[in-house]
C-alpha positions as CSV (number, residue, x, y, z in Angstrom):
1,X,218.8,-86.9,265.9
2,X,219.0,-90.4,267.3
3,X,222.2,-91.1,269.3
4,X,223.5,-94.4,270.7
5,X,226.1,-94.1,273.5
6,X,228.1,-97.3,274.1
7,X,229.2,-97.2,277.7
8,X,227.6,-95.6,280.8
9,X,230.7,-94.6,282.6
10,X,231.6,-91.1,283.5
11,X,232.0,-89.8,279.9
12,X,229.2,-91.8,278.4
13,X,226.5,-91.1,280.9
14,X,227.3,-87.3,281.2
15,X,227.5,-87.0,277.4
16,X,224.4,-89.0,276.8
17,X,222.3,-87.0,279.3
18,X,223.6,-83.7,277.9
19,X,222.9,-84.6,274.3
20,X,219.4,-85.6,275.4
21,X,219.0,-82.3,277.1
22,X,219.9,-80.7,273.8
23,X,216.8,-82.4,272.3
24,X,218.3,-85.5,270.7
25,X,217.0,-88.9,271.5
26,X,219.7,-90.9,273.2
27,X,220.0,-94.5,274.2
28,X,222.9,-95.3,276.6
29,X,224.0,-98.9,276.4
30,X,226.0,-100.9,278.9
31,X,226.5,-104.7,279.4
32,X,226.3,-104.3,283.2
33,X,222.6,-105.2,283.9
34,X,222.8,-103.9,287.5
35,X,223.9,-100.5,286.3
36,X,221.2,-100.3,283.6
37,X,218.6,-101.4,286.2
38,X,219.8,-98.7,288.5
39,X,219.6,-96.0,285.8
40,X,216.1,-97.1,284.7
41,X,215.0,-96.9,288.4
42,X,216.3,-93.3,288.6
43,X,219.6,-94.0,290.3
44,X,223.0,-92.7,289.1
45,X,226.1,-94.9,289.6
46,X,228.5,-92.0,289.8
47,X,228.7,-88.8,291.8
48,X,228.5,-85.7,289.7
49,X,226.6,-82.6,290.9
50,X,223.3,-82.2,289.0
51,X,223.6,-85.4,286.9
52,X,220.8,-87.2,288.7
53,X,218.3,-84.4,288.0
54,X,219.4,-84.2,284.3
55,X,219.0,-88.0,283.8
56,X,215.6,-88.0,285.6
57,X,214.2,-85.0,283.6
58,X,215.3,-86.4,280.2
59,X,214.0,-89.9,281.0
60,X,210.6,-88.4,282.0
61,X,210.5,-86.4,278.8
62,X,211.2,-89.5,276.7
63,X,214.6,-88.4,275.2
64,X,216.8,-90.7,277.3
65,X,216.6,-94.4,277.8
66,X,218.9,-97.3,278.7
67,X,219.6,-100.8,277.3
68,X,222.0,-103.7,277.7
69,X,221.7,-104.7,274.0
70,X,222.9,-102.3,271.4
71,X,221.2,-103.7,268.3
72,X,218.0,-101.7,268.2
73,X,219.6,-98.4,269.2
74,X,222.5,-98.7,266.7
75,X,220.3,-99.6,263.8
76,X,218.2,-96.5,264.4
77,X,221.1,-94.2,265.2
78,X,222.5,-91.4,263.1
79,X,225.5,-91.2,265.4
80,X,227.0,-94.0,267.6
81,X,229.5,-93.0,270.3
82,X,232.1,-95.3,271.7
83,X,232.6,-94.2,275.3
84,X,234.0,-97.3,276.9
85,X,237.0,-97.5,279.3
86,X,240.6,-97.3,278.0
87,X,242.6,-98.2,281.2
88,X,246.4,-98.3,281.2
89,X,247.5,-101.8,280.1
90,X,249.5,-103.7,282.7
91,X,253.1,-103.9,282.1
92,X,253.7,-101.2,279.5
93,X,251.4,-98.4,280.3
94,X,249.7,-98.2,276.9
95,X,246.0,-97.6,276.7
96,X,244.0,-100.9,276.6
97,X,241.9,-100.6,273.5
98,X,240.2,-104.0,273.8
99,X,236.9,-102.5,274.8
100,X,237.0,-100.0,272.0
101,X,237.6,-102.6,269.4
102,X,235.0,-105.0,270.8
103,X,232.4,-102.2,270.7
104,X,233.4,-101.3,267.1
105,X,232.9,-104.9,266.0
106,X,229.5,-105.2,267.7
107,X,228.4,-101.9,266.1
108,X,229.6,-103.1,262.7
109,X,227.4,-106.2,262.8
110,X,224.1,-104.4,263.3
111,X,224.5,-100.9,261.8
112,X,221.9,-100.0,259.1
113,X,222.5,-97.3,256.5
114,X,225.1,-94.5,256.8
115,X,226.3,-94.3,260.4
116,X,228.8,-92.0,262.0
117,X,230.8,-93.9,264.6
118,X,232.5,-91.6,267.0
119,X,235.3,-92.4,269.4
120,X,234.6,-90.4,272.6
121,X,236.9,-92.5,274.7
122,X,240.5,-91.2,275.1
123,X,242.5,-93.1,272.6
124,X,246.1,-93.0,271.2
125,X,246.8,-91.5,267.8
126,X,245.8,-93.9,265.1
127,X,243.0,-95.6,266.9
128,X,240.4,-94.2,264.6
129,X,242.2,-95.9,261.7
130,X,242.1,-99.2,263.6
131,X,238.4,-98.8,264.5
132,X,237.7,-98.2,260.8
133,X,239.5,-101.4,259.9
134,X,237.7,-103.4,262.5
135,X,234.3,-102.2,261.2
136,X,235.3,-102.8,257.6
137,X,236.4,-106.3,258.4
138,X,233.3,-107.2,260.4
139,X,231.0,-105.7,257.8
140,X,232.6,-105.1,254.4
141,X,229.4,-103.5,252.9
142,X,228.8,-101.1,255.8
143,X,228.3,-97.4,255.0
144,X,229.9,-95.4,257.7
145,X,232.5,-92.9,258.8
146,X,234.7,-92.9,261.9
147,X,235.1,-89.6,263.7
148,X,237.2,-88.6,266.7
149,X,235.5,-86.3,269.3
150,X,237.5,-86.2,272.5
151,X,235.9,-85.1,275.7
152,X,237.2,-82.3,277.9
153,X,235.0,-82.8,281.0
154,X,236.2,-81.9,284.5
155,X,234.8,-84.2,287.1
156,X,232.6,-82.1,289.4
157,X,231.8,-79.6,286.7
158,X,231.1,-81.9,283.8
159,X,227.6,-80.7,282.9
160,X,228.6,-77.1,282.7
161,X,231.7,-78.1,280.7
162,X,229.6,-80.1,278.2
163,X,227.0,-77.3,277.7
164,X,229.3,-74.4,277.8
165,X,232.7,-75.8,276.6
166,X,235.8,-73.9,275.8
167,X,235.8,-75.7,272.5
168,X,234.5,-78.8,270.7
169,X,237.1,-80.8,268.8
170,X,236.0,-83.0,265.9
171,X,238.4,-85.1,263.9
172,X,236.6,-86.0,260.6
173,X,237.6,-86.9,257.1
174,X,234.2,-87.4,255.5
175,X,232.0,-84.5,254.4
176,X,228.7,-86.3,255.3
177,X,230.0,-87.1,258.8
178,X,231.1,-83.5,259.2
179,X,227.6,-82.3,258.5
180,X,226.1,-84.8,260.9
181,X,228.5,-83.7,263.7
182,X,227.7,-80.1,263.0
183,X,224.0,-80.8,263.4
184,X,224.6,-82.8,266.5
185,X,226.3,-79.9,268.2
186,X,224.1,-77.2,266.6
187,X,222.7,-76.1,270.1
188,X,226.2,-75.0,271.0
189,X,226.3,-72.6,268.1
190,X,223.9,-70.4,270.0
191,X,226.6,-69.9,272.6
192,X,229.2,-69.2,269.8
193,X,231.2,-72.2,271.0
194,X,234.4,-72.7,268.9
195,X,234.0,-76.0,267.0
196,X,237.4,-77.1,265.6
197,X,237.2,-79.5,262.8
198,X,240.6,-81.3,262.2
199,X,241.9,-84.4,260.7
200,X,241.2,-87.5,262.8
201,X,244.7,-88.1,264.0
202,X,245.2,-84.5,265.0
203,X,242.0,-84.6,267.1
204,X,243.3,-87.7,268.9
205,X,246.5,-86.0,269.7
206,X,244.8,-82.8,270.9
207,X,243.3,-84.7,273.8
208,X,246.5,-86.2,275.0
209,X,248.5,-83.0,274.5
210,X,245.9,-80.9,276.5
211,X,246.0,-83.3,279.4
212,X,249.8,-83.6,279.4
213,X,250.1,-79.8,279.4
214,X,247.7,-79.4,282.3
215,X,249.6,-82.1,284.2
216,X,252.9,-80.3,283.6
217,X,251.3,-77.1,284.8
218,X,250.3,-78.7,288.1
219,X,253.7,-80.3,288.5
220,X,255.4,-77.0,287.7
221,X,253.7,-75.2,290.5
222,X,254.4,-78.1,292.9
223,X,258.1,-77.8,292.1
224,X,257.9,-74.0,292.7
225,X,256.1,-74.7,296.0
226,X,259.1,-76.7,297.2
227,X,261.4,-73.8,296.1
228,X,259.2,-71.4,298.0
229,X,259.6,-73.4,301.1
230,X,263.4,-73.4,300.7
231,X,263.5,-69.7,300.1
232,X,260.8,-68.5,302.4
233,X,258.4,-67.3,299.7
234,X,254.7,-67.9,299.4
235,X,253.6,-70.1,296.5
236,X,250.0,-68.8,296.5
237,X,251.3,-65.3,295.8
238,X,253.8,-66.6,293.2
239,X,250.9,-68.4,291.5
240,X,248.8,-65.3,291.5
241,X,251.7,-63.2,290.2
242,X,252.3,-65.5,287.3
243,X,248.7,-66.4,286.7
244,X,247.7,-62.8,286.0
245,X,249.9,-63.1,282.9
246,X,247.3,-64.0,280.2
247,X,249.9,-66.1,278.4
248,X,250.1,-68.4,281.5
249,X,246.6,-68.1,283.1
250,X,245.6,-68.7,286.7
251,X,244.1,-72.2,286.4
252,X,245.9,-75.3,287.5
253,X,248.4,-73.3,289.6
254,X,247.4,-74.6,293.0
255,X,250.1,-76.4,294.8
256,X,249.2,-79.7,296.5
257,X,250.1,-83.4,296.9
258,X,250.2,-84.2,293.2
259,X,247.6,-84.8,290.4
260,X,245.4,-87.9,290.3
261,X,242.1,-89.0,288.7
262,X,241.1,-91.0,285.7
263,X,242.8,-88.9,283.1
264,X,246.1,-87.2,283.8
265,X,248.0,-90.2,285.2
266,X,246.7,-92.6,282.5
267,X,247.0,-90.1,279.6
268,X,250.5,-88.8,280.3
269,X,251.8,-92.4,280.5
270,X,250.0,-93.4,277.3
271,X,251.3,-90.3,275.4
272,X,254.8,-91.0,276.7
273,X,254.7,-94.6,275.4
274,X,253.2,-93.6,272.1
275,X,255.9,-90.9,271.7
276,X,258.7,-93.4,272.5
277,X,257.4,-95.9,269.9
278,X,257.2,-93.1,267.3
279,X,260.9,-92.3,268.0
280,X,260.0,-88.8,269.2
281,X,260.0,-89.0,273.1
282,X,258.3,-86.3,275.1
283,X,260.9,-85.7,277.8
284,X,258.9,-83.0,279.6
285,X,256.0,-85.4,280.0
286,X,258.2,-88.3,281.1
287,X,259.7,-86.0,283.8
288,X,256.3,-84.8,284.9
289,X,255.2,-88.4,285.5
290,X,258.3,-89.2,287.5
291,X,258.0,-86.0,289.6
292,X,254.3,-86.5,290.3
293,X,254.7,-90.1,291.4
294,X,257.5,-89.2,293.8
295,X,255.6,-86.2,295.2
296,X,252.6,-88.3,296.2
297,X,254.9,-90.7,297.9
298,X,256.7,-87.9,299.7
299,X,253.6,-86.4,301.3
300,X,253.5,-89.0,304.0
301,X,257.0,-88.0,305.1
302,X,255.9,-84.4,305.2
303,X,253.2,-85.5,307.7
304,X,255.6,-87.6,309.7
305,X,257.9,-84.6,310.0
306,X,255.1,-82.4,311.2
307,X,254.3,-85.0,313.8
308,X,257.8,-84.7,315.3
309,X,259.5,-87.4,313.2
310,X,257.2,-90.3,314.1
311,X,253.6,-91.3,313.8
312,X,254.0,-94.7,315.5
313,X,251.0,-95.1,317.9
314,X,249.5,-91.8,316.8
315,X,246.0,-91.2,315.5
316,X,245.8,-89.3,312.2
317,X,242.5,-87.8,311.0
318,X,242.2,-87.4,307.3
319,X,239.7,-85.1,305.7
320,X,239.2,-85.7,302.0
321,X,240.0,-89.0,300.1
322,X,239.0,-88.5,296.5
323,X,241.4,-87.1,294.0
324,X,239.5,-83.8,293.8
325,X,236.3,-82.4,295.3
326,X,232.8,-82.9,293.9
327,X,233.5,-86.4,292.8
328,X,233.6,-89.9,294.3
329,X,236.5,-90.9,292.0
330,X,239.3,-92.5,293.9
331,X,241.5,-93.4,290.8
332,X,245.1,-92.4,291.4
333,X,244.1,-90.2,294.4
334,X,247.0,-89.0,296.5
335,X,245.3,-90.5,299.6
336,X,246.0,-94.0,298.1
337,X,249.7,-93.4,298.6
338,X,249.6,-91.3,301.8
339,X,247.4,-93.4,304.0
340,X,249.1,-96.8,303.6
341,X,252.5,-95.1,304.1
342,X,251.3,-93.6,307.4
343,X,249.8,-97.0,308.4
344,X,253.1,-98.7,307.6
345,X,254.8,-96.4,310.1
346,X,252.4,-97.2,312.9
347,X,249.7,-94.6,312.5
348,X,246.0,-95.4,313.0
349,X,243.7,-93.6,310.5
350,X,240.2,-92.1,310.8
351,X,238.9,-90.6,307.6
352,X,236.0,-88.6,306.2
353,X,235.0,-87.7,302.6
354,X,231.7,-86.2,301.7
355,X,231.1,-88.4,298.6
356,X,234.0,-90.9,298.4
357,X,233.6,-93.2,301.4
358,X,231.9,-96.0,299.5
359,X,234.7,-96.1,296.9
360,X,237.4,-95.5,299.5
361,X,236.3,-98.6,301.5
362,X,237.3,-100.7,298.5
363,X,240.9,-99.4,298.6
364,X,241.8,-99.2,302.3
365,X,242.0,-101.6,305.2
366,X,242.0,-100.8,308.9
367,X,240.7,-97.3,308.3
368,X,237.9,-96.0,310.5
369,X,235.4,-94.0,308.3
370,X,233.6,-91.2,310.0
371,X,230.2,-89.7,309.0
372,X,231.4,-86.1,309.4
373,X,234.5,-84.0,309.9
374,X,234.1,-83.4,313.6
375,X,233.6,-87.1,314.3
376,X,236.7,-87.8,312.2
377,X,239.0,-85.5,314.2
378,X,237.8,-86.6,317.7
379,X,240.8,-87.8,319.7
380,X,243.3,-87.3,316.8
381,X,246.9,-86.4,317.4
382,X,247.1,-84.8,313.9
383,X,244.7,-83.6,311.2
384,X,245.5,-83.9,307.5
385,X,243.6,-82.2,304.7
386,X,244.1,-84.1,301.4
387,X,241.1,-83.0,299.3
388,X,239.8,-79.4,299.4
389,X,236.0,-80.0,299.7
390,X,234.1,-76.8,300.3
391,X,232.7,-78.0,303.6
392,X,236.2,-78.1,305.0
393,X,236.9,-74.4,304.3
394,X,234.9,-73.0,307.2
395,X,235.2,-75.5,310.1
396,X,234.7,-74.4,313.6
397,X,238.4,-74.3,314.5
398,X,237.8,-74.0,318.2
399,X,235.6,-77.1,318.1
400,X,238.2,-78.9,316.1
401,X,240.9,-77.9,318.6
402,X,238.9,-79.1,321.6
403,X,238.0,-82.4,320.0
404,X,241.6,-83.3,319.0
405,X,244.0,-84.8,321.4
406,X,247.0,-83.1,319.7
407,X,247.2,-79.9,317.8
408,X,249.1,-80.7,314.6
409,X,247.5,-79.8,311.3
410,X,249.0,-80.6,307.9
411,X,247.1,-78.8,305.1
412,X,248.1,-80.3,301.8
413,X,245.8,-78.0,299.9
414,X,246.4,-74.6,301.6
415,X,242.8,-74.3,302.6
416,X,243.4,-72.2,305.6
417,X,245.2,-69.0,306.5
418,X,248.4,-69.6,308.4
419,X,247.9,-66.8,310.9
420,X,244.3,-68.0,311.6
421,X,245.5,-71.5,312.3
422,X,248.3,-70.4,314.5
423,X,246.1,-68.1,316.6
424,X,243.6,-71.0,317.0
425,X,246.4,-73.0,318.7
426,X,247.5,-75.3,316.0
427,X,251.0,-76.3,314.9
428,X,250.2,-75.7,311.2
429,X,252.1,-77.0,308.1
430,X,251.0,-76.1,304.6
431,X,252.5,-76.4,301.1
432,X,254.8,-73.8,299.7
433,X,254.5,-71.3,302.5
434,X,257.5,-72.1,304.6
435,X,258.4,-69.3,307.1
436,X,254.7,-68.7,307.3
437,X,253.5,-72.2,308.2
């Protein structure tokens, strides 16, 4: 099949490369000439493990190419995906759909023959109806069907998620489009992947509901971690104890500084606004948003307390800046709240992140970026773990202790064992393990 992918951001590029790896011919389109030139030259503008090799292989084998103009690719396509950004709109938190509608209008003007137009971007319920109206207005004679096919990719594991997904959700109300989508995803039938066909609006809501539920799950265990500290319990054991219940499951039960990234913050707010306008508010989601925002802000005070009540004039080493490991994504990362708050109270910051430094430099001022963890901690009064990259899990603790000027460690991801840290000479603070921290 021939596929046109409008947008080469995280979702578009990963999806396009994976569809090409399935054997389809994919053209990824983006108006950013520099990005297209980079991709054509073999570079990848985002950090995702294995993506560079996947792009390179499929380019060499002639199944994946890139363009800045969509005309040729859309005219030849069986399926056109809209995978452009839907950022939160300033002022009201609604998803900004201007890029989606602009793409739909451009597609309408050049499509030739029956074309399936698929919204891959995360969009509010009813967007498919609007996309259909935009296309029909721009090209009244067009032969097409609009489909919803939300993505469920985890940054850092996106290729595996695409090729071996828990499920594929397709919102479709046209029989021909249903068969096109079935053929597009036929390689996944070999893995017996559940493919759920629904009405279009239902598909759109599934995406928001899934992300909101996971955000609530993270927020729940964070609330329980605070209770554990107050009662002298261990949140990791609590999480294990409840996670072994198959009705609950063990995933997303890791206490920390709050969720971030490109999806959960934006999608929970968008769902909340949509629900309010529909006259059916989602109070649990609204509370989740409020708790998470406050939690990220409170993490700096946790660090200040561990440092004896003041960080004025102190040097703080921060390991991990991105919102999660195995990505360079800084969007809504807890570090964006924590570091400025520490600086405001007089701390100087050195920081290291295995992949996020280039992006982080755009967000922070007066931060010394180190090229490795040991250079980062040298001369520090306190060390703070914000992101749980694997390379931080087995540091030479004796070396860290010798390099630091102080001995305070604040572990916001519970990377280390409390006894091990204490025996190594650190004054150690973790999350949800009071009485053992």
